[in-house]
C-alpha positions, 0 to 999 in steps of 0.5 A: 446781569451777569451769567449766573443771574441770567441763567436763573432767569432763563431756566424758568419754565413754569414748573422750575421757578427759581425764586428763594423765600426767607421765612421770618416768624415773629412773636406778638400780635400781627401787624396789618398789611399797610404796616408792612408796606410802610416798613418796606417803603421806609427802607426801600432806598437801601435795596435799589433792585426792589424798584427795578425790573428786567428788561430783555434786549431785542433780538437777544443781542445781549443779556438782560439788564435791570431798569427802573420800573416807571409804574412801580406800585408797592401794593403789587408786591405786599400781600396778606394770607390768613394761615390755612387750617393744617397741623403745620399752618406755616408749612402749608402757607409757605407751600402754597406761596412757593407753588405759584411762579413769580410775575416776571414783568415787575420787580422780582420780589414779594412780601407775604404777611401770614396771620393766625399762626399758633402761640400768638405769632405771625410770619413774613415770607420775603420772596425774591427771585434768584436772578436778583439775590443769592443767599448772602444778599437775601440775608443782608436784605432782612438786615436792612428791613428789621432792626436790632432795636425794638424801637426801630430805625429812622426811615432812610432818606428816599429821593428816588425818581424813576428813570425813563425807560431806555429805547431799544435802539440805545440798548442795542447800541450799548450792548454792542459797545460793551462787547467790543470794550470787553473783547479789547480788555480780554485781548489786552490782558492776554498780550500783557499778562498772558493767559493764566492756566488752571492753577496746579493742584495743592500739594496738600490736597488729599485726592482720596477724599474724592474717591468714594468707595460707594456706588452712586444712588439710582437717580430715578430714586429722587430725581426727575421732572419737577412739577409746579407744586411745593411742599415745605416745613422746617425744624429747629436745632439749638446752635449750642448743641451743634457746637458741642457735637463738633467739639466732642468729635474733635474735628471738622465744622458745624456744617459737616455735622449737619451734612452727616445728619442729612446723610442719615436722613436721606438713608431712612427716607429713601430706604423706608419711604421710597423702597430704594437700595441704599446700602453701599450707596452715596447721594450727591449733594450740591453745596452752594458756596458764597464767593462774595468779596469783602469789597462788595460788602453791603452791595445788593445784586449779582449772584456771587456763588460757586458750588461743591458736590459732596458724596453723602454716604448712605446705608448702615454705617458708623456715624463717626465713619460717615462724619469723617468721609464728609469732613475729608471731602469738605476739607479738600474742597476748601483747599482747592477754593483757596487755591483758585486765583482771585484775578482769573480772566473774565471776558465779561457778560456782554460777550456771552450769547443770550440764545446759547445761555437760554438753550443751555439752561433748557437743555440742563433739565434733560441732561444726565443727573449729576447731582441728586439734591441741594443742601444750602447753608447760610449763616444769619445774624446772632442777635435779636431782630425786631419788626416794629417791636415784635421780636424775630424768633425763627428764620428759615429759607425756602430755596428753589427747585429745578428739574431734575432736583426735586428735594432741597435742604436749606440750613440757616442760623439765627440768634442761637437756633439753627433752622433746617428747611426742606422744600420738595416737589409735592407731587413726588414727595409730599410728606416732607416732615418725614425727612426733617424727623429723619435728619433730627434722628441723624443728629441724635445718632452722631451726638451719641457717637460723639459723646461716646468718643469724647468720654 
């Protein structure tokens, strides 16, 4: 494992469980559990991690490793759930699933077939631990399992035979050898190339973008300890509508538009539902950024993500001004990302102390609140995918929560539709639809302003 993977694993405490769910909604009659098991069995050779479990090094001498599960059993990973009676049966079903921590003693994934949804639909929730995948990897796995052809794909040749578990003594010896090699490589780089200092600030970087005129939101408003329960729901926005808003604005990206709508939504909810002061305040949102390199395309495993912290202005405000403040920040972050050297020295995960990482992961939950929420945006395929001839009509995500972050938003685009999903700590904020409705109202607000500007 690399450092990021291990940190997601070490921060598990029964309340903060770091797994992500991809929610897939299909049209047509639901398959049976055996069909889903066969579908995954036909493609599992493309995802080796699905048959590997976590093995901890004795005495925490090194970070955990992935090892073949010699007792792998598909029936422990594929499950069937009738949709519960509810005004939002899919949201309720996902809420129940994501409220239970994963079994960390087996490969870190599960598939949940949800039947009995309205309009002759069913859903498949692919749940995967963040130690195994990031957002880009999760979409790649969905591409592997589904097909752009209604007739499906031919099964992938599978010659997998579980390798015997490596004895503890061998793991300890290998960890020591890897640490020595990484130390020698690091020393060689320093002596031959010199240590590369942090890159200079680009001359085109506008630092005023980071100077927020607003005060930070009171962290007690939406932050605090996370309980085990989750509340989940999602809403749809046509991609063409977002593209038109962006064109009418004349600057920025679709992501900037969605962030502006989220800022409006948080303003409404924090002010009216939580009765907190929002005027002249801002909320800090962590926005994950993929750092996947072209060389790793198609390779599953190992988180390659960074993060931006964006100040979302709250309160009563001209939607064009709100959008412009967000756009300038995002543009400045992109300038910084492009200036970062791709070949900075990496001492290697084998030189990291697992004990120190475990302590840091647990202490992070009690550290001062640096961000208030997470807003993730992962682009999906823009063509129809099928499961045994049944078309996929909706794709959303349920991302992980960890103390002190109790609300997270994910944006996922698929086949002309953008799905905005929200997951919350159900003990603190169970009415998740309130936030999604407010985000939709935020889109209406900026759309009207954008049309007025363009005309």
